[in-house]
N, C-alpha and C positions, 0 to 999 in steps of 0.2 A: 213834469217841468222841474220840480225841486230836486229830483234825482239827478238830472242833467247839470243843474247848478252845483250840486255837491261834488259830482265827478269832475266838472270843470275846475272848481276851486282846489280839489285835492291834486289834480294833475298840475295846476298852476304853481301851487306851493312846493311840489315835488321838483319843479324845474327852476324855481326862483331862487337865486343866490341868497343864503341866509336861512330862510325857512326850510330849504331842502336838506339842511343838515340835520333836521329833526323830523321832517314829515316824509314817511315812506309812501311812494306813489304806487307801488305794486297792488295794494288792495283795491284802489280806485280803478286801475287798468283792468284787473281781473273781473271786477264787478261789471265793467263795460262789456266784457266778454260774455258774462252771464246774461246780460240784457240782450246782447246780439242774438244769442241762441233763442231767446224768447220773442224775437222778431222786432225788438226795439233797437234801431240803429243810432238813435240820437245820442246815446251814451258814448259810442265810439267817437262821434263828431266832437262831443264835449271834451273828451280827454285829449284828443288831437289838438283842439283849439287851446286848451289849458296849457298843454306842454309847449306849443308854439309860442304862446304869449309869454310863458315863463322864460324860455330861451332868449326871446327877443329882449325882455326887460333886463335879464342878467347881462346880456351882451352890452346893452347901452349904459348899464350901471358901470360896467368895467371900462367902457369907452369914455364915459363922462368923468368918472372920479378916479380912474387909473390906479397908479401905484399906492396912492393914499388909502383908497378903499381896500386894496389888497393887503396892506400892512395892518389896517384896522381889523380885517377879517381874520388874519393869522394871530393877532393879539387876543382877539375875542375867543377864537376857537383854535388853540395850538395844534389840534389834531389835523388841521387843514394844511399845515406846512408841507408835509411830505407829498400829499396829492398835488398841491400847487407846483411844487418843484418838479415833480414827475410830468405834470401836465404841460408846463412851459418847455420842458425838454422835448417832449413828444411833438408838440406844435411846431418846434423849430425843425425837427428832423422829418416828420411826416404829417404836415398840417392837414392836408385834405383828408387823408385816411382817418386821422384822429377825429376831425369834425363829423365824418361820415359814421364812424363806429363808436362815437363817444358814449352812447347809452349802453354799450356792451362792455365797457371798461371798468366796471365797478366804481370805487370811490372817485375815480378821476371824472366820472360823468357829471358829478355835482358841480364842478367848477370850470368845465370846458367852455361854455358860452361866456362866462365872466372873464376868464383869461384870454379868450379870443378877442374880447373888447379891450382889455388892457394892453394887448399886444398890437392893437390897431389893425387887426385883420379886416380886409375890405368887407363891408357889410353884405354885398351881393354874393360874394364867395362863401361867407359864413352862412347866410340864409339858405343858399342852394344845398350845401352839403348837410347842414344841421337839420333842414326839413326832410331830406331823405333819411337821415339817421333817426329822426323822430318816428318815421313810419316804421322803421325796423324795430326800434326799441319798444315802442308802444305796441306794435303789432304782435310781438312775441307773447306779451302778458295777455293781451286780448285773446289771442289763440288758446292760451292755457285756460283762461276763464271759460271759453266757449267749449273746450273739450271736457272741462270739469263739469260743466253744466249738462253736457250731453251724456256723460257717464263713461268711464274708462271701459266698462264691460262691453260697450257697444263697439269697441275696437279690439277684436280678438288678437290682432297681430301685435298690439301693444303689450297685451298680457303675455303672449309667447316670447316677445323680446325681453320683458322683465324676467321671466323665468330662465331664459337662456343666460342673461348677464349674471343672475344669482348663481346658477350652477357652474358657470365657467369664469367667475371673477378672477380666480387666481391666474388662470392662463391668459386672460385679457390683460392683467396688470404686467405679467411677465413680457408679453408681446409689446406692450407700450414702452417698457423699460428698454427693450432691445432697440426699438425704433429710435428712442431718445439717444441711446448710446451711439448708434450709427449716424445720426444727425450731427451729434457733437464731434464724432471722429471726422466727419466730412468738413465741418466748419473749422476746427482747430488743427486739422492734419494728424494723421496717425502717429507721426514722430512726437509731437507735443503731448499727445495722450499717453504714449509709452513713457516718455520722460517724467510726466506727472505721476504715473503709477509707481515707477522705480523710486522717485523721490519720496513719495508718501510711505512706501514700504520700508525704506531706509531709515526715515525718521522714527517710525514706529518701533523698529528694532532697537 
């Protein structure tokens, strides 16, 4: 019981605006994965409920106190200015996608529910996409905890994959760079790329 309370509290603080700037939630989520491997599923329920509660509280804090709370947060923790600006821009452009994948967006994840409340995003819409995103975000770390508890040696294909990546990492990096180049070329047009290369070469000379 006490384990579940600790996991719930950790996941709650990880999702709650303010404390989540200092409390990392990953250890609690991974611990829930360890418990799941041992047949204890209450840990997973605890972290899901904790994350859901934290997201909802953050949303309503933003909704209730709005811009004033946002200004105080930025004055209290200046490092949040950039993630907040980025989050607001992303919510304007791709609101549903950001709500859905917020927990996979790094530092932006800390303030998405809060900014969603500040921007008066409809509660039902927020709750729907944020809940699905919660399952994705929590699920990935629970899975890692489960696999770590099981032991990576029990998955030979993972060892083979690790060995393959280690032996061919230079080729993989080169391939990724080529793909990135072609994507950029398609997006900005070959003519613009060629003009940029010529300009850069001329300036360096």
